[in-house]
C-alpha positions in Angstrom: 103.7 -78.4 22.6 101.3 -75.4 22.4 99.1 -74.8 25.4 96.1 -72.5 25.7 97.0 -69.2 27.3 95.3 -68.7 30.7 96.4 -65.1 30.8 94.3 -62.5 28.9 96.0 -60.0 26.5 94.1 -57.2 28.3 93.6 -57.5 32.0 92.5 -54.2 33.5 91.0 -54.2 37.0 90.8 -52.6 40.4 92.4 -54.9 42.9 90.6 -56.1 46.0 90.1 -59.0 48.5 89.2 -62.2 46.7 88.4 -64.3 49.7 84.8 -64.8 48.7 85.8 -65.9 45.2 88.0 -68.6 46.8 85.0 -69.7 48.9 82.9 -69.9 45.8 85.4 -72.1 44.1 85.5 -74.5 47.2 81.7 -74.5 47.3 81.1 -75.2 43.6 83.9 -77.8 43.5 82.2 -79.7 46.3 79.0 -79.7 44.3 80.7 -80.9 41.1 81.7 -77.6 39.3 85.4 -77.0 38.6 87.1 -74.1 36.7 90.1 -73.6 34.5 92.7 -71.1 35.8 91.4 -68.4 33.3 87.9 -68.8 34.6 89.1 -68.4 38.1 91.0 -65.3 37.1 87.9 -63.7 35.7 85.7 -64.5 38.7 88.4 -63.1 41.0 88.2 -59.8 39.1 84.4 -59.7 39.2 84.2 -60.6 42.9 87.1 -58.5 44.4 85.9 -56.4 47.3 87.2 -53.4 49.3 87.5 -53.2 53.0 83.8 -52.5 53.4 82.8 -55.6 51.4 81.8 -53.7 48.3 82.8 -54.6 44.8 86.0 -52.8 43.6 84.8 -53.3 40.0 81.2 -52.2 39.5 81.4 -52.3 35.7 82.9 -55.5 34.3 83.6 -56.7 30.7 84.7 -60.0 29.4 85.6 -60.6 25.7 86.5 -64.1 24.9 86.0 -66.2 21.6 83.1 -68.5 21.4 82.8 -71.9 23.0 85.5 -71.3 25.6 83.3 -71.7 28.6 81.9 -68.2 29.1 78.5 -69.6 30.1 80.0 -71.6 33.0 81.4 -68.3 34.3 78.0 -66.6 34.1 76.3 -69.5 35.9 78.9 -69.4 38.6 78.4 -65.6 39.0 74.6 -66.1 39.3 75.0 -68.8 41.9 77.3 -66.5 43.8 74.7 -63.8 43.8 72.0 -66.1 45.0 74.0 -67.8 47.8 76.5 -65.2 49.0 74.6 -61.9 48.3 70.9 -62.9 48.5 70.6 -60.8 45.5 67.8 -59.7 43.2 69.5 -60.2 39.8 68.7 -60.0 36.1 70.4 -62.0 33.4 69.8 -60.7 29.8 70.7 -62.1 26.4 69.8 -61.2 22.8 68.5 -64.6 21.9 65.8 -66.7 23.7 67.9 -69.9 23.4 70.8 -68.3 25.3 68.5 -67.1 28.1 67.0 -70.6 28.3 70.4 -72.3 28.4 71.6 -70.2 31.3 68.4 -70.5 33.2 68.4 -74.3 32.8 72.0 -74.6 34.0 71.2 -72.5 37.1 68.1 -74.6 37.7 70.1 -77.8 37.3 72.5 -76.7 40.0 69.6 -76.5 42.5 67.2 -79.2 41.1 69.7 -81.9 40.1 72.1 -81.5 43.1 72.6 -84.5 45.3 72.8 -82.3 48.4 69.4 -81.6 50.0 70.5 -78.3 51.5 71.0 -76.8 48.0 67.6 -78.0 46.8 66.0 -76.6 50.0 67.2 -73.1 49.2 64.3 -73.0 46.6 61.0 -71.6 47.8 58.3 -74.3 48.2 56.5 -73.4 44.9 59.8 -73.7 43.0 60.6 -77.1 44.4 58.0 -78.5 42.0 60.4 -77.6 39.1 58.3 -74.9 37.4 60.8 -74.6 34.5 58.5 -72.5 32.4 59.0 -69.4 34.6 61.6 -66.9 33.6 62.7 -66.4 37.2 63.7 -68.3 40.3 63.0 -67.5 44.0 64.9 -68.7 47.1 64.3 -69.0 50.8 67.0 -66.5 51.6 65.2 -63.8 49.7 67.2 -64.0 46.5 65.4 -63.8 43.2 66.9 -64.1 39.7 65.3 -63.4 36.3 66.3 -64.5 32.9 65.1 -62.4 30.0 65.9 -61.5 26.4 66.5 -57.9 25.6 63.6 -57.9 23.1 61.2 -58.7 26.0 62.0 -56.1 28.6 58.7 -54.3 28.5 57.1 -53.8 32.0 60.4 -54.1 33.9 59.6 -52.8 37.3 62.1 -54.6 39.5 65.1 -53.1 41.3 68.2 -55.3 40.9 71.4 -55.7 42.8 73.2 -57.1 39.8 72.8 -57.1 36.0 74.6 -59.6 33.7 74.3 -59.0 30.0 75.4 -61.8 27.7 75.8 -61.5 23.9 76.7 -57.9 24.6 77.8 -57.2 21.0 74.1 -57.0 20.2 73.3 -54.6 23.0 72.1 -51.2 21.9 71.8 -47.9 23.7 68.0 -48.4 24.0 68.6 -51.7 25.8 71.1 -50.1 28.2 68.8 -47.1 28.8 66.0 -49.6 29.9 68.3 -51.8 32.0 70.7 -49.5 33.9 68.0 -47.8 36.0 67.1 -51.2 37.4 70.3 -51.2 39.4 70.5 -47.5 40.2 68.6 -48.0 43.5 70.0 -51.5 44.4 68.9 -52.5 47.9 72.5 -53.8 48.5 73.9 -50.3 47.8 76.6 -52.4 45.9 75.3 -52.9 42.3 77.4 -54.6 39.7 76.9 -54.7 35.9 78.7 -57.3 33.8 78.9 -57.4 30.0 80.1 -60.6 28.2 80.5 -61.5 24.6 82.7 -61.6 21.5 83.8 -58.6 19.4 81.1 -57.1 17.2 80.7 -58.7 13.8 79.6 -57.0 10.6 76.0 -57.7 11.4 76.0 -56.4 14.9 76.3 -52.9 16.3 78.2 -53.4 19.6 77.9 -49.8 20.6 77.4 -50.5 24.4 80.0 -53.2 24.5 82.5 -51.1 22.6 81.9 -48.0 24.7 82.3 -50.0 27.9 85.6 -51.4 26.6 86.9 -48.0 25.6 85.9 -46.4 28.9 87.7 -48.9 31.0 90.7 -48.9 28.7 91.0 -45.2 29.0 90.9 -45.0 32.8 87.3 -45.4 33.9 87.0 -47.6 37.0 86.1 -51.2 36.3 87.6 -54.3 34.9 88.0 -55.5 31.3 89.3 -59.0 30.6 90.0 -59.9 27.0 91.6 -62.8 25.0 92.4 -61.4 21.6 94.9 -60.5 18.9 95.6 -56.8 18.6 95.8 -56.8 14.8 94.4 -58.7 11.8 96.2 -62.1 11.9 96.7 -65.0 9.5 93.8 -67.4 10.2 96.2 -70.3 9.8 98.5 -69.0 12.6 98.0 -71.9 15.1 100.0 -70.1 17.8 97.4 -67.3 17.7 94.6 -69.9 18.2 96.2 -71.0 21.5 96.9 -67.4 22.6 93.3 -66.3 22.2 91.3 -69.4 23.2 92.0 -70.3 26.8 89.9 -73.5 26.7 91.5 -74.9 23.5 92.1 -78.7 23.9 89.8 -78.7 27.0 86.3 -77.5 26.1 87.2 -76.4 22.6 88.2 -78.9 20.0 91.1 -78.0 17.7 89.6 -79.7 14.7 86.6 -77.4 15.0 88.9 -74.4 14.7 90.6 -76.0 11.7 87.2 -76.3 10.1 86.3 -72.7 10.9 89.6 -71.5 9.4 88.7 -73.2 6.1 85.2 -71.9 6.0 85.4 -68.3 7.3 86.7 -65.2 5.7 89.9 -63.8 7.2 88.2 -60.9 9.1 85.3 -63.0 10.3 87.6 -65.7 11.7 89.7 -63.0 13.4 86.7 -61.5 15.1 84.9 -64.8 16.1 87.9 -67.0 16.9 90.8 -64.7 17.6 88.9 -62.1 19.5 89.9 -59.2 17.2 88.3 -55.9 17.8 88.3 -54.3 14.4 86.3 -51.3 15.7 82.6 -50.3 15.2 82.9 -46.6 14.9 85.0 -46.9 11.7 82.2 -48.9 10.0 79.6 -46.2 10.6 78.6 -43.9 7.8 78.2 -40.9 10.1 80.6 -40.5 13.0 79.2 -39.8 16.4 81.0 -36.5 17.0 79.8 -35.1 13.6 76.2 -36.0 14.3 76.3 -34.7 17.9 77.6 -31.4 16.6 74.4 -30.9 14.6 72.0 -30.9 17.6 69.9 -27.8 17.8 67.9 -27.4 21.0 65.8 -24.4 19.9 65.8 -24.2 16.1 64.9 -20.8 14.7 62.7 -21.7 11.7 62.6 -19.7 8.5 58.9 -19.7 7.9 59.3 -18.0 4.5 59.8 -21.4 3.1 57.3 -24.3 3.0 58.3 -27.7 4.6 59.2 -30.8 2.6 57.8 -34.1 3.8 59.5 -37.5 3.0 58.2 -41.0 3.5 60.4 -44.1 3.4 58.9 -47.6 3.4 61.4 -50.2 4.7 62.3 -52.9 2.2 61.4 -55.7 4.7 57.8 -54.2 5.1 58.4 -53.8 8.9 57.7 -50.1 9.1 57.6 -46.7 7.4 59.0 -43.3 8.6 57.8 -39.8 7.9 60.3 -36.9 8.2 59.9 -33.2 7.7 62.6 -30.8 6.6 62.4 -27.0 7.2 65.1 -24.3 6.6 66.4 -22.3 9.6 67.2 -18.6 9.6 71.0 -19.5 9.8 70.5 -21.3 6.4 70.8 -24.8 7.9 68.1 -27.3 7.1 66.4 -28.9 10.1 65.1 -32.5 9.9 62.6 -34.1 12.4 60.9 -37.5 12.5 57.2 -37.0 12.6 56.2 -40.6 12.9 57.4 -44.2 12.5 54.7 -46.9 12.4 54.6 -50.7 11.7 53.3 -51.4 8.2 51.1 -54.0 9.7 48.9 -51.2 11.0 48.3 -49.9 7.5 49.0 -46.3 6.6 45.7 -44.5 6.8 47.1 -42.3 9.6 50.0 -41.4 7.3 47.9 -40.7 4.2 45.5 -38.6 6.3 48.3 -36.6 7.8 49.7 -35.8 4.4 46.3 -35.0 2.8 45.6 -32.5 5.6 48.9 -30.7 4.9 49.8 -31.0 1.2 48.7 -27.6 0.2 51.2 -25.9 2.6 54.2 -28.0 1.7 56.8 -27.7 -1.1 57.0 -31.5 -2.0 56.0 -34.9 -0.7 58.8 -37.4 -1.4 57.9 -41.1 -1.3 60.5 -44.0 -1.6 60.2 -47.7 -1.0 58.7 -50.3 -3.3 56.7 -51.9 -0.5 54.3 -48.9 -0.2 55.3 -46.2 -2.7 52.7 -46.9 -5.4 49.8 -47.4 -3.0 50.5 -44.2 -1.0 50.8 -42.3 -4.3 47.4 -43.6 -5.4 45.8 -42.8 -2.1 47.1 -39.2 -2.1 46.2 -38.4 -5.7 42.8 -40.0 -5.3 42.2 -37.6 -2.4 43.1 -34.6 -4.5 46.8 -34.2 -3.8 48.3 -32.6 -7.0 50.6 -35.2 -8.7 53.2 -32.5 -9.3 53.5 -32.2 -5.5 54.7 -35.8 -5.2 58.2 -37.0 -6.1 59.1 -40.7 -6.4 62.9 -40.5 -6.8 64.7 -42.5 -9.5 68.1 -44.0 -8.9 70.0 -40.9 -10.0 68.0 -38.8 -7.5 68.4 -41.4 -4.7 72.2 -41.3 -5.1 72.2 -37.5 -5.2 70.1 -37.3 -2.1 72.5 -39.4 -0.1 75.5 -37.3 -1.3 73.7 -34.1 -0.4 73.0 -35.0 3.2 76.4 -36.7 3.7 78.2 -33.5 2.5 75.9 -31.3 4.6 76.7 -33.3 7.8 80.4 -32.9 7.1 80.0 -29.2 6.6 77.6 -28.7 9.5 74.7 -27.6 7.3 72.1 -29.9 8.8 70.2 -29.5 12.1 68.3 -32.1 14.2 66.3 -32.3 17.4 68.4 -35.1 19.0 65.5 -37.5 18.7 66.3 -40.9 20.1 64.9 -42.8 17.1 67.0 -40.8 14.6 70.0 -40.9 16.9 69.8 -44.7 17.2 69.3 -45.1 13.4 72.4 -43.1 12.7 74.4 -45.2 15.1 73.6 -48.5 13.3 74.0 -47.2 9.7 76.9 -47.9 7.4 77.5 -47.0 3.7 76.2 -49.3 1.0 77.7 -48.9 -2.4 75.2 -48.3 -5.2 75.7 -48.3 -9.0 79.0 -48.1 -10.9 80.1 -44.5 -10.3 80.7 -44.2 -6.6 77.1 -43.8 -5.5 76.0 -45.0 -2.1 73.0 -45.5 0.2 72.4 -46.5 3.8 72.5 -50.0 5.2 71.8 -51.1 8.8 74.5 -53.0 10.8 71.8 -54.2 13.2 69.5 -57.2 12.8 66.9 -55.4 14.9 66.7 -51.9 13.3 66.4 -50.7 9.7 67.4 -47.3 8.3 64.0 -46.0 7.3 64.2 -43.0 9.6 67.5 -41.8 8.3 66.4 -42.6 4.7 63.4 -40.4 5.1 65.5 -37.6 6.6 67.9 -38.0 3.6 65.1 -37.4 1.1 63.5 -34.6 3.1 66.8 -32.8 3.3 67.4 -33.3 -0.4 63.9 -32.1 -1.3 64.4 -28.9 0.7 67.7 -28.3 -1.2 66.4 -29.1 -4.7 62.7 -28.0 -4.5 62.7 -25.0 -2.1 59.4 -23.1 -2.2 58.6 -19.8 -0.6 55.2 -19.2 1.1 52.8 -17.4 -1.2 52.2 -13.6 -0.8 55.5 -13.1 0.8 54.3 -14.1 4.3 55.0 -17.0 6.5 52.7 -20.0 6.8 51.5 -18.7 10.2 50.9 -15.2 8.9 49.0 -16.5 5.8 46.9 -18.9 8.0 46.0 -15.9 10.3 45.1 -13.8 7.3 42.6 -16.4 6.1 41.2 -16.8 9.6 40.6 -13.0 9.7 38.9 -13.1 6.3 36.7 -16.0 7.3 35.7 -14.4 10.6 34.3 -11.4 8.6 32.1 -13.5 6.4 
């Protein structure tokens, strides 16, 4: 008879004293919470301490298929932080439902417990069950918050521990906001935990993937993973039991049978068998290629006029404006000028272009959600129609091939702007037409590709429509000449 494996396929950790983990098991069992062997194993990894009482694993990762009992582990870890460490902690999730579930389960431990001493750990105002707060406070000084990563604005707290669920959806921007909150932990013993399932086709997984790679290649920390190491037949029942440690306990076998019938092979492998297919290989532009193009101090060739490109996102969420300008080393430099929500309108965009159109080579506009309106606004304000390009399908395909080849050959330059960097990280190739053409498509539900699209058209415009500054001088020189003339009038 097949039994669910309690041992992970990957079990990387720094050893340490697990006495406090055992005390946690005793405490929670007394109050009605018990754990399977695999759950105890994970908690021992997270809570292992050195001889000074500090965590031996400061960065921890858990990858386990859905519905196996990961949430119970997180709740136990939060309770440990509250009772044993008197910690200031932060739990984050991508979805509000997940944050609410974890908060409610932690609340239930204190509110619904039969033991008065547990309830009395709450501060007086929290004994009235204020369940609408996104944090909890305790008499021993502990405080725990529960937030989504889309609502992190105004974070001003310093945390002893940070637990990130649904880590496959976590981006570099999220991490850049969160990590500083534990950098000055009052405990001097901060811990960051990432939990989730392997990235799917619709998620980015950059932070989760990087954490996994770092620990697997020798960086201190622990990584615990139930998974297959290669694409596996979704009807391989043995693989189900090897990768789902709570199968036949929390997880029902008939549910997996239903998933196997409904899901595609690769989706089933990622979601149910814990298969890490890789995120980097899905990207249109590899990180090392993009990083190599960063130019800290670009030396512009002002003999040429700039090209401006605007991309309106298909979902009407925003637009991006990018400028492209040649450098003296013959590379073409791209820079994001602005990105704004379309809900704000685009008067700022149109005014910016109207003020500068005479000194640019072309203005390229793409995106059905705003293309026609912006064209009308510009031409009505006196912008020459011949200055404006609205690319057709053939030109769109050509633009993407131009910039893709330029990146491979090192012929593009960028400023290392966070917005453009982030967009590149979430972009994959989307096939277009019947003859091998392609465009960009986002792998993230939270970010579109409008910044990279605009950069693509700006680069292409500079290659196809280069225009020298009139009278053989640079823009700056010509502007100065006109200033000198005007000053004599």
